[in-house]
VOMIPA-621918 format. One line per field, with one value per residue (C-alpha): residue number from 0; x, z, y. Coordinates in Angstrom, 2 decimals, m for minus. Each point is the difference from the previous one (the first is absolute). Layout:
% VOMIPA-621918
pos (NUM_...)
xx (X_...)
zz (Z_...)
yy (Y_...)
//
This chain:
% VOMIPA-621918
pos (0_1_2_3_4_5_6_7_8_9_10_11_12_13_14_15_16_17_18_19_20_21_22_23_24_25_26_27_28_29_30_31_32_33_34_35_36_37_38_39_40_41_42_43_44_45_46_47_48_49_50_51_52_53_54_55_56_57_58_59_60_61_62_63_64_65_66_67_68_69_70_71_72_73_74_75_76_77_78_79_80_81_82_83_84_85_86_87_88_89_90_91_92_93_94_95_96_97_98_99_100_101_102_103_104_105_106_107_108_109_110_111_112_113_114_115_116_117_118_119_120_121_122_123_124_125_126_127_128_129_130_131_132_133_134_135_136_137_138_139_140_141_142_143_144_145_146_147_148_149_150_151_152_153_154_155_156_157_158_159_160_161_162_163_164_165_166_167_168_169_170_171_172_173_174_175_176_177_178_179_180_181_182_183_184_185_186_187_188_189_190_191_192_193_194_195_196_197_198_199_200_201_202_203_204_205_206_207_208_209_210_211_212_213_214_215_216_217_218_219_220_221_222_223_224_225_226_227_228_229_230_231_232_233_234_235_236_237_238_239_240_241_242_243_244_245_246_247_248_249_250_251_252_253_254_255_256_257_258_259_260_261_262_263_264_265_266_267_268_269_270_271_272_273_274_275_276_277_278_279_280_281_282_283_284_285_286_287_288_289_290_291_292_293_294_295_296_297_298_299_300_301_302_303_304_305_306_307_308_309_310_311_312_313_314_315_316_317_318_319_320_321_322_323_324_325_326_327_328_329_330_331_332_333_334_335_336_337_338_339_340_341_342_343_344_345_346_347_348_349_350_351_352_353_354_355)
xx (99.80_m1.27_m3.20_m2.81_m2.20_m3.56_m0.01_m1.44_m3.05_m1.02_0.71_m1.49_2.31_0.53_1.92_3.30_1.73_3.24_3.25_2.98_2.58_3.16_2.17_3.46_1.56_m1.11_2.68_2.98_2.55_0.42_m1.68_m2.89_1.69_m2.87_m2.43_m3.25_m1.94_m2.49_1.80_m0.27_3.28_m0.25_1.83_1.81_1.60_2.52_1.65_m0.46_0.56_1.11_m3.01_m3.00_m3.21_m2.81_m2.21_m1.64_m2.05_2.69_m2.29_m3.65_m2.43_m0.95_m3.02_m2.47_m2.83_m2.12_m1.14_1.54_m1.68_m0.57_2.85_m0.66_m1.32_3.11_1.56_m1.38_2.09_3.61_0.76_3.24_2.46_1.21_3.52_0.17_2.40_2.05_m2.11_m2.49_0.06_1.40_m2.24_0.64_m2.66_0.59_m1.24_m3.64_m0.66_m3.39_m1.60_m1.56_m2.15_2.84_1.51_m2.22_m0.58_4.11_0.32_m3.33_1.27_3.57_m1.91_1.32_m3.66_m3.23_m3.42_m0.14_2.98_1.71_3.56_m0.29_3.38_1.06_3.73_0.75_2.18_m1.07_2.03_m1.34_2.51_m1.93_m1.97_m3.38_m1.83_m0.59_m1.51_m1.91_m3.62_0.60_3.67_m0.99_m1.99_3.18_1.98_m2.73_m0.49_3.87_0.46_m3.33_1.93_2.73_m1.66_m1.82_3.26_1.58_m2.24_m0.19_3.99_0.95_0.35_m1.12_2.51_0.58_2.74_0.27_m0.56_m0.23_m3.72_0.47_2.73_m2.10_m3.46_2.03_1.60_m3.72_m1.21_2.38_1.35_m2.14_0.68_3.27_2.21_3.21_3.43_m0.59_3.13_m1.13_m2.27_m2.44_m2.94_m2.53_m0.89_m3.89_0.36_2.23_m2.41_m3.11_2.09_0.80_m3.35_m0.97_m3.37_m1.95_m1.58_2.87_1.09_m3.73_0.64_3.24_m0.08_3.30_0.79_m0.25_2.88_1.79_0.15_1.75_2.15_1.45_m0.01_3.92_1.57_2.03_m0.55_1.67_m1.76_0.83_2.88_m2.67_1.11_m3.52_0.07_m3.04_2.35_2.02_3.07_2.82_m0.48_m0.63_3.99_m0.37_m1.37_1.83_2.33_m2.35_m3.17_m0.73_1.70_m1.98_m3.17_0.83_1.80_m3.67_m1.86_2.13_m0.52_m3.60_m0.36_2.13_m3.01_2.48_m1.66_3.04_1.55_m3.18_m0.56_3.44_m0.65_m2.66_1.21_2.98_m2.85_m1.44_2.98_m1.12_1.90_3.45_0.09_m1.85_2.50_4.21_1.59_m4.15_2.01_3.16_m2.63_m1.56_2.80_1.25_m3.29_0.86_3.25_m0.63_m3.25_m0.02_m1.93_m0.17_m2.62_m1.77_m4.00_m1.46_m2.82_m0.41_1.15_m3.30_0.94_m1.66_2.35_2.79_m0.76_m0.58_m3.72_m1.12_1.87_m1.56_m3.15_m0.18_m0.09_m2.95_m2.88_2.08_m3.04_2.51_2.78_0.87_1.01_0.41_1.76_3.39_2.86_3.33_2.95_3.05_2.27_m2.64_0.94_m3.25_m3.68_m2.75_m3.53_m1.32_m2.78_m1.20_m3.31_m0.44_0.07_m2.08_2.21_0.26_0.55_2.59_0.09_2.73_1.26_3.45_2.58_m1.74)
zz (79.58_m3.27_0.95_0.47_2.62_1.51_3.46_1.92_1.56_2.65_3.37_2.93_1.35_3.49_3.36_m0.28_3.15_0.58_1.66_m1.39_2.70_m1.83_1.89_1.06_m1.53_m3.70_0.25_m2.19_1.66_3.12_2.68_1.73_m1.79_m0.57_2.47_0.41_3.47_m1.11_m1.52_0.18_0.43_0.10_3.10_m2.26_m1.91_2.53_m0.58_m3.98_m1.04_m3.24_m0.35_m1.00_m0.42_m1.10_2.42_1.80_m2.00_m2.47_m0.68_m0.30_1.56_2.73_2.65_m0.52_1.27_m2.97_m3.21_m3.21_m1.85_m3.72_m2.11_m0.08_m3.68_m2.23_m1.83_m3.92_m1.47_m2.21_m3.11_0.00_m1.88_m3.34_m1.39_m3.66_m0.85_2.44_2.31_2.48_3.68_2.79_3.23_2.66_3.01_3.09_2.32_m0.45_2.15_m1.04_m0.12_m3.29_0.22_1.15_m3.07_m2.07_1.03_m0.19_m3.54_m1.29_1.78_m1.88_m3.47_m0.43_m0.12_m0.58_1.83_m1.02_0.86_m2.98_m1.21_m1.61_0.31_m3.72_0.03_4.11_2.01_3.16_2.67_3.06_2.49_2.02_2.65_m1.45_2.86_3.57_2.79_m2.67_m1.18_m3.41_m1.15_m2.71_m1.36_0.00_m1.60_m3.10_m0.42_m0.92_m2.01_m1.89_m0.54_m1.04_m3.13_m0.21_m0.02_m2.10_m2.84_0.02_m0.26_3.89_2.70_3.54_1.88_3.49_2.46_3.05_3.15_3.16_0.40_m3.57_1.74_2.67_m1.67_m2.47_2.75_2.01_m2.50_m1.46_3.68_2.45_3.19_m0.76_2.67_m1.53_1.71_1.06_1.75_2.90_0.32_m2.26_m1.37_m3.09_m2.87_1.10_3.54_m1.79_m2.25_2.17_2.44_m2.45_m1.35_m2.24_m0.61_m0.74_m2.81_m1.58_0.08_m1.13_m2.97_m0.51_m3.40_m2.03_m2.54_3.40_0.72_m3.41_m0.14_3.48_0.10_m3.89_1.69_m0.19_3.34_m1.22_m3.26_m1.10_m2.00_m1.03_2.62_2.64_1.85_0.67_3.19_2.58_2.86_1.22_0.94_m1.67_0.58_m3.87_m0.32_1.65_m3.09_m2.99_m1.53_m2.43_m0.61_m2.29_2.60_2.78_m1.90_m1.09_3.41_1.44_m2.67_0.40_3.42_m0.38_m2.85_2.61_2.18_3.14_3.29_1.52_m2.97_m0.40_3.67_m0.41_m2.74_1.69_3.34_m2.22_m1.51_2.42_1.94_0.19_0.72_m1.62_m1.32_2.92_2.51_0.20_m3.01_m2.01_m3.17_0.06_m0.14_m2.44_m2.04_m0.06_m1.55_m2.53_m0.97_m0.39_m2.22_m0.93_m0.31_2.10_2.58_2.26_m0.06_1.66_2.42_3.01_2.54_0.32_m0.22_3.46_2.14_m2.07_0.95_3.35_m0.31_1.93_2.05_3.66_1.16_1.66_m3.73_m1.29_0.89_m1.59_m3.05_m2.17_m2.02_m2.11_m3.63_m2.90_m2.29_m0.41_2.52_m1.23_2.22_0.23_m1.43_m2.47_m1.60_1.26_m0.76_1.86_m0.64_2.11_1.16_3.21_m1.47_2.39_3.11_m1.48_m2.05_m3.65_m3.11_m1.63_m4.52_m0.91_m3.30_m0.34_0.14_3.02)
yy (87.32_m0.32_m1.77_1.46_m0.78_1.81_1.65_m2.87_m0.35_3.22_m0.51_1.82_2.40_m0.60_1.58_m1.19_m0.47_2.97_m0.97_1.71_m0.75_m1.07_m2.40_1.12_m3.10_1.31_2.50_m0.40_2.32_m1.91_m2.33_2.53_3.48_1.66_m1.61_2.12_0.11_m2.83_m1.72_m4.19_m1.59_m3.69_m1.45_m2.57_2.93_0.47_m3.73_1.40_3.15_m0.62_m2.69_2.17_m2.33_2.22_m1.81_2.25_3.13_1.78_2.94_1.22_1.29_2.55_m0.93_2.42_m1.72_1.96_m1.42_0.94_3.45_m0.35_1.53_3.31_1.45_m0.18_3.25_0.27_m2.24_2.29_m1.81_m1.92_2.47_m1.56_0.83_0.19_m2.03_m3.17_m1.43_0.96_1.49_m1.92_m0.93_m1.98_m1.63_m0.55_m2.86_m0.60_m2.92_m0.78_3.46_m0.02_2.54_2.27_m0.81_0.38_3.64_0.93_m1.05_1.48_3.26_m0.14_m0.71_m3.82_m1.53_1.41_0.04_m3.69_m1.27_m0.36_1.05_3.29_1.17_m0.66_m0.73_0.58_m1.90_m1.38_m2.26_m1.58_m0.38_m2.83_m1.14_m0.20_m2.65_m0.89_3.42_0.96_m1.05_m1.62_m0.70_m2.09_2.74_2.24_m2.75_m0.29_3.52_0.35_m3.37_1.45_3.66_m1.79_m1.51_3.43_2.51_m2.67_0.51_3.83_m0.16_0.42_m2.13_m1.16_m1.78_m0.95_m1.60_m2.69_1.03_m1.57_m0.90_m1.66_m2.27_m0.49_m1.07_m2.10_m2.18_0.04_m1.61_m2.11_m1.24_0.54_m1.16_m1.99_1.50_2.14_1.07_3.32_0.62_0.75_m3.37_m1.59_2.06_m0.86_2.03_m0.46_1.48_2.73_1.02_0.33_2.25_2.19_0.84_m2.88_m0.36_m3.12_1.42_0.59_m3.59_m1.29_2.30_m0.93_m2.34_m1.20_2.46_2.71_m2.20_m0.15_3.65_0.98_m2.97_1.82_3.35_1.71_1.45_2.64_2.59_3.26_2.08_3.85_0.30_m1.31_m3.13_m1.83_m2.15_m1.17_m0.07_2.42_m2.13_m1.59_m3.64_0.11_0.13_m3.61_m1.17_1.82_2.07_1.14_0.99_m3.28_m2.13_0.75_m0.47_m3.55_m0.99_0.90_m1.78_m3.25_m0.02_0.13_m2.76_m1.95_0.24_m0.74_1.16_1.34_1.42_1.73_1.30_1.23_2.15_1.10_0.76_2.16_1.79_1.01_1.90_3.72_3.56_m0.90_3.70_1.91_0.85_0.41_m1.58_m0.43_2.46_m2.70_m2.86_1.44_0.55_m3.69_m0.58_2.53_m0.33_m4.21_0.24_3.41_2.88_4.05_m1.13_m2.58_0.11_m2.74_m0.87_m2.56_2.82_2.36_3.27_0.74_m2.24_1.60_3.72_m1.09_0.37_m3.16_m1.53_m1.14_m0.46_3.10_1.29_m2.09_2.50_2.79_m0.10_m1.72_0.75_3.12_m1.11_2.31_m1.72_m2.24_0.66_0.70_m0.63_m1.44_2.80_0.41_m4.07_m1.96_1.13_m1.99_m0.47_m1.59_2.07_m2.02_m0.78_m3.02_2.55_2.55_1.63_0.59_m2.52_1.64_0.24_2.80_0.73_0.44_1.82_1.99)
//
C-alpha cells in the first residue's frame, strides 16, 4: 500500500440500480431467523440452510427510479487535530463501493485531504474497512485514491491503510476464475455471475490492472488499533481462519496465493455473512472475537446501518425518502461500532474519528 497511483480517468456519473433487499440466508443467527417482508429466499436453501452462497444480490441498491443527485456542497474542511507527541488521530472509513465523489467530500470535511485531493493530515492514521468497488460508478478510482493517499500519508508521518472486504474477494475471483464453476455448498456457481449480480461494473473490470490485483490480494483481514478490533464483516467467521490476528491474515493471504477457485469462494462466502452482532447473543459473538484477537470494541463495515436499525427491510419502505444516517451505530451492549452508512442506498458515506 505504499505505491502511489493516480485517480485514474474520470468516468461519467450515471444512475445506479438500487435494490437493497437482503436474502434471508445471509443471516447467521439461524435459518431465516429475521426474514423481512420482501426478502428473497431461494428454493434450494430449504434443503441447504447452512450452505449460504451469494448467488443472489447480497446487498445494495434501492430501486428509486431517479437519477443520482450530485453531491451536496461540502462543509468547510476542518483540519485534522495533531497531537504534540505520539501517533496522530485515528479515523475509519466505511464501505465506499465506488462512490468516489462522496468519499472525497467526506475526507475533505474531516480535514484529511485538501481541495486538490492531496493528503494534508500530517501524522493522522486512516483505516478503510474494505469494499472499494462494485455498485458505484468508479471503484478503480477509489482504489487508486487509497493507494496514492497511502504513499502521501506515509511521507507525512501518518498512514492510510485498508482491510480486505468481501467485494475485494469477489472482484479478485471474477478476474482470476471468471466462469469456472465452484462448489457453492448449495449447487454450482461462478465468481463472474456472483460479481455481476452483486453490482459488478464493467468499467471497473476494464480498468483493473495487475497492480490493483496485487494490492487487493495483500490486504489484511483483521487489525487491532488503539483497542479497536477492525474488521470488514460483522461475522464470527474470522475465527475459522486462526486464533490470532497474524494467523488470520496469513491464512487469508495464503489461500489467495494458492489460487484455488473453491478455496477462494469459501473465503468469500464466509466473509459475506452478516448480522452476527445484531440480535440476541450478538454481544457474546463480539466478545468471542475480542477475547481471541484483543481489543475493547469491534469496528466493522459490511452491513449498512439502515438495515441494522430496521429503517430498510421491505419493498413497502422504499419510497420513504431514503434512510436517515447521522453517524456510526453503536450496538451489542456498546461493543460494536457499525460504519457502513449505506451510501449505495442513498444513505451516507461515513468517515469517523475514534474514539467517538
